[in-house]
C-alpha positions in Angstrom: -174.7 146.0 47.2 -173.9 144.9 43.9 -171.5 141.3 43.3 -168.7 141.8 40.5 -171.4 140.7 37.6 -171.6 144.9 37.1 -168.6 145.0 35.4 -169.4 142.6 32.6 -172.8 144.7 31.9 -170.7 147.9 31.8 -170.5 149.4 35.3 -167.5 149.8 37.5 -167.3 147.9 41.0 -165.2 149.4 44.0 -164.7 148.2 47.6 -165.1 150.8 49.7 -163.5 150.2 53.1 -163.4 152.2 56.8 -160.3 151.9 58.2 -159.3 152.7 62.3 -162.0 150.2 63.8 -161.6 149.8 67.5 -158.5 153.0 67.3 -161.3 155.6 66.6 -164.1 156.5 68.8 -167.4 155.9 66.9 -165.5 154.5 64.0 -167.3 151.2 64.9 -171.4 152.4 64.7 -170.7 154.5 61.8 -169.0 151.7 60.0 -171.8 149.6 61.1 -174.7 152.1 59.6 -173.1 153.0 56.5 -172.5 148.8 55.9 -176.3 148.6 56.5 -177.0 151.7 54.1 -175.0 150.3 51.5 -172.2 152.6 51.6 -169.3 150.5 52.4 -168.2 146.9 51.9 -165.6 146.0 54.5 -163.9 147.6 57.6 -160.8 147.3 58.9 -160.1 146.7 62.4 -157.2 147.8 64.8 -156.7 145.0 67.5 -154.4 146.9 70.0 -157.1 150.4 69.8 -159.0 151.3 72.6 -162.3 150.9 71.7 -161.7 147.4 69.8 -162.7 145.1 72.9 -166.1 146.5 73.2 -166.3 146.8 69.4 -164.7 143.3 68.0 -167.9 141.6 69.0 -170.0 143.2 67.3 -168.8 143.0 63.3 -170.7 139.9 62.9 -171.6 139.6 58.6 -169.2 142.0 57.8 -166.2 141.6 56.1 -163.5 142.7 58.5 -159.7 142.9 58.4 -156.8 143.6 60.3 -155.3 147.2 60.0 -151.7 146.1 61.4 -150.0 148.3 63.7 -147.5 149.9 64.4 -147.3 153.1 64.7 -150.0 154.6 67.6 -150.4 153.7 71.0 -149.0 150.7 73.0 -147.7 147.0 71.7 -149.8 143.8 72.4 -146.4 142.1 73.1 -144.0 141.7 75.4 -141.7 141.3 73.2 -142.1 144.4 71.3 -142.9 146.5 74.3 -139.7 145.7 75.8 -137.6 147.6 72.9 -140.5 150.4 72.2 -143.4 150.8 75.2 -144.5 153.0 73.0 -145.3 152.5 69.3 -142.6 154.9 67.1 -144.4 157.4 64.8 -144.6 156.9 61.1 -141.1 158.8 59.9 -139.3 156.8 62.1 -140.7 153.7 61.7 -140.3 154.4 58.0 -136.5 155.7 58.4 -136.0 152.4 60.5 -137.0 149.7 57.9 -135.2 151.1 55.3 -132.3 151.4 57.2 -132.5 147.9 58.4 -132.9 148.1 61.9 -136.1 147.1 62.7 -136.6 144.7 65.4 -137.9 142.0 63.3 -138.5 138.9 65.4 -140.3 141.5 68.3 -142.2 142.5 64.9 -143.2 139.1 64.8 -143.9 138.3 68.0 -146.3 141.7 67.4 -148.0 140.3 64.5 -149.0 137.3 66.3 -150.2 139.5 69.2 -152.4 141.4 66.7 -153.9 138.6 65.4 -154.7 136.9 68.5 -156.1 139.9 69.6 -158.4 140.3 66.7 -159.3 136.7 66.4 -160.9 136.9 70.4 -162.7 139.9 69.9 -164.1 139.4 66.7 -164.6 135.6 67.1 -162.7 134.7 63.4 -159.5 135.2 61.5 -159.3 138.4 59.8 -160.6 138.0 56.0 -158.3 140.8 55.1 -155.0 142.1 55.8 -153.7 145.5 55.5 -151.8 148.5 58.1 -152.3 151.4 59.7 -150.7 153.8 57.9 -149.8 151.4 55.6 -147.0 150.0 57.4 -147.4 146.5 56.1 -145.5 147.1 53.4 -142.4 148.1 54.4 -139.4 146.5 53.9 -138.8 143.1 56.5 -142.7 144.0 57.5 -144.2 143.0 54.5 -142.2 139.2 55.1 -143.5 138.9 58.5 -147.7 139.6 57.3 -147.1 137.6 54.4 -145.7 134.5 55.7 -148.0 135.1 58.8 -151.2 135.5 56.9 -150.3 132.2 54.9 -150.5 130.3 58.9 -154.2 130.9 59.0 -156.6 129.0 58.5 -158.0 130.3 55.3 -155.7 132.7 53.1 -156.4 136.3 53.5 -156.6 139.0 51.1 -154.0 141.9 51.6 -154.6 145.4 50.6 -152.0 146.2 47.8 -150.3 149.8 47.8 -148.4 149.2 45.1 -150.3 151.7 42.4 -151.9 154.5 44.6 -154.7 156.4 42.2 -155.2 160.3 42.5 -155.6 162.9 40.8 -154.5 164.9 44.1 -152.0 164.3 47.1 -149.4 163.7 44.4 -146.1 163.4 46.6 -148.6 161.4 49.5 -149.1 158.5 47.4 -145.7 158.3 45.5 -144.4 157.9 49.2 -146.4 155.1 49.7 -146.2 152.9 46.6 -142.3 153.8 46.5 -141.8 153.0 50.5 -143.2 149.5 49.8 -146.2 149.6 48.1 -144.5 148.5 44.5 -142.4 145.7 46.3 -145.4 144.4 48.2 -147.5 144.2 45.2 -144.6 142.1 43.3 -144.5 139.3 46.4 -148.2 138.9 46.4 -148.2 138.4 43.0 -145.4 135.9 43.1 -147.7 134.1 46.0 -150.5 134.4 44.3 -152.6 136.0 46.9 -155.5 138.3 46.7 -155.4 141.5 46.5 -156.6 145.0 45.0 -155.1 146.3 41.4 -156.3 150.3 42.4 -155.7 151.8 45.6 -157.6 155.4 46.2 -158.6 157.1 49.0 -154.7 159.5 49.9 -156.1 162.5 51.0 -154.2 165.4 52.9 -157.7 165.3 55.4 -158.5 168.5 54.1 -161.0 170.2 51.7 -164.7 169.2 50.1 -164.5 165.4 50.5 -167.4 165.2 47.9 -164.9 166.4 45.8 -162.1 164.2 46.6 -164.5 161.1 46.4 -165.4 162.1 42.7 -161.8 162.4 41.4 -161.7 159.3 42.8 -164.5 157.4 41.1 -163.4 159.0 37.9 -159.9 157.0 38.4 -161.5 153.8 39.9 -160.7 150.9 37.1 -163.8 148.6 35.9 -162.6 146.0 38.9 -159.8 145.7 41.8 -160.4 148.9 43.0 -160.4 150.0 46.9 -160.9 152.9 48.2 -160.3 153.4 52.1 -161.5 156.2 54.0 -161.8 156.9 58.3 -165.5 157.3 59.2 -166.7 158.4 62.4 -169.5 160.6 63.6 -168.5 161.0 67.1 -167.7 164.5 68.5 -164.0 164.9 69.8 -161.6 162.0 69.0 -157.9 162.5 67.1 -156.3 164.7 65.0 -158.3 164.0 62.1 -161.5 164.2 63.9 -163.4 166.9 62.2 -162.2 165.0 58.8 -164.1 162.0 60.3 -167.2 163.4 60.8 -166.9 165.0 57.3 -166.2 161.4 55.5 -168.9 160.6 57.4 -172.0 162.7 56.9 -171.0 162.8 52.7 -170.8 158.9 52.7 -174.3 158.6 54.5 -175.5 161.6 52.6 -177.8 161.3 49.1 -174.9 162.9 47.7 -172.7 160.2 47.7 -175.6 157.5 46.4 -176.2 159.9 43.3 -172.2 160.6 42.6 -172.1 156.7 42.6 -175.0 156.2 39.9 -173.7 159.1 37.8 -170.2 157.7 37.3 -171.2 154.0 36.9 -170.1 152.6 40.0 -171.2 150.1 41.9 -170.4 148.7 45.6 -168.5 145.1 45.4 -165.3 143.0 46.1 -161.7 144.5 44.8 -160.1 140.8 45.8 -158.6 138.9 42.8 -155.5 136.8 42.2 -154.6 138.9 39.5 -153.5 142.5 38.9 -153.4 143.5 34.8 -152.4 147.0 34.5 -154.0 149.9 36.4 -157.1 151.2 33.8 
């Protein structure tokens, strides 16, 4: 892994984060192998996931974050479970958030329950915060997340969804930005919290993953870029299991190392307090 100083010598520095640790079978094994090979910088963890109890204690020495979950599985808190025995899907959650109809007090309890579950199994607080399906930026939710993050012993970095670079998946990228990403970015700037300048990685889970990554590498800024991914080499799994395996295979390949070198990109941190214009 190359430190951010590579940017000063004309290269570009990009963080690459594997999401869904604890949620997807095999995601932790895959992420650990990719980190050891110098292909990832961090992993984001679902502390309500069915594999978190096993995976959490294995992540020593790795930058790990809380992938706050409000859309998949069951709540961790009694108060939210009383209202939502099963977490709503993303479409319903988006509608409730923008109608001002979320049970915010119960979601605040859920935030704390997920932080506690993370800390119990990982043995430490999260290094950064983001959201499964970007829920951390939704109206009401983002205030809970940022206020809760401020109560941790060390203020974590927060994944900004305010500028989602392409070139593909234009509609999805604009929805992410407009549904709360730009508002979250403004709050991060105002509070002086560490965050990424540009987010990469949004796609429809189809096509040649190498082609997608090549396009994202071309869009990566000099510094402050964060590419999120979902790799797992496990057989079977959820609705995007095939895409997970394609991602895992490419990220572990010699082709990925060659593509990074050809693009002049090194791996490093995306977190900064400043957020200049993307480019």
